[in-house]
C-alpha positions in Angstrom: 145.1 89.4 69.4 148.1 89.9 71.7 150.1 90.5 68.9 147.8 93.4 67.5 147.3 95.0 71.1 151.7 94.4 71.5 151.4 96.0 68.1 149.2 99.4 69.2 151.3 99.7 72.5 155.0 99.6 70.3 153.2 102.0 67.9 152.2 104.2 70.9 155.7 104.6 71.7 157.0 104.7 68.2 155.1 107.4 67.1 156.5 109.8 69.9 160.1 108.5 69.4 159.3 109.6 65.5 158.0 112.7 66.2 161.2 113.9 68.2 163.3 112.3 65.5 162.0 113.9 62.5 163.1 117.3 62.0 160.3 120.7 61.9 157.0 121.2 63.1 154.2 119.1 61.3 150.5 119.4 61.4 148.6 117.4 63.9 149.0 117.1 67.6 149.5 114.6 70.2 146.6 112.3 69.3 147.6 112.5 65.7 151.2 112.0 66.0 149.8 108.5 68.2 147.6 107.4 65.7 150.3 107.4 62.9 152.7 105.8 65.2 150.3 102.9 65.4 150.0 103.1 61.7 153.6 103.1 61.3 154.0 99.7 63.3 151.7 98.1 61.2 153.8 99.6 58.4 156.7 98.4 59.8 155.2 94.7 60.4 154.0 94.3 56.9 157.4 96.0 55.3 159.7 93.4 57.9 157.5 90.3 56.9 157.8 91.7 53.2 161.5 91.7 53.3 161.7 88.4 55.5 162.9 90.2 58.7 160.0 88.9 60.5 158.2 85.6 60.5 154.2 84.9 59.8 152.4 86.2 62.7 155.6 88.0 64.1 155.4 91.8 64.6 157.4 94.8 64.4 159.6 95.5 67.5 160.5 98.9 68.6 163.0 100.0 66.1 160.9 98.3 63.0 157.7 100.3 64.7 159.7 103.5 64.8 161.2 103.0 60.5 157.6 102.6 59.9 156.2 105.6 62.1 159.1 107.7 60.4 158.4 106.7 56.8 154.3 107.3 57.8 155.1 110.7 59.6 157.4 112.1 56.3 154.4 111.0 53.7 151.9 112.8 56.1 153.6 115.6 56.3 154.5 116.4 52.5 150.3 115.3 51.9 149.6 117.9 54.3 151.8 120.3 53.1 150.4 120.2 49.6 146.5 120.4 51.0 
């Protein structure tokens, strides 16, 4: 349970950093960015576990969460641009 809460907290920070790192102005405000950051933290966790960077039960650190959040933000912007 603490792993999920930790991932959400790190995802919150990762979302803010990902928005700052990625150039341009994407759709969505603060709430959307935070949600994408949290989703990115989970994506970073699953990718990291799949690549062997994290063991079973380990969550992504801040760097992994930022990478996941940037990926999610880029995909979100591409999908939102087409819509």
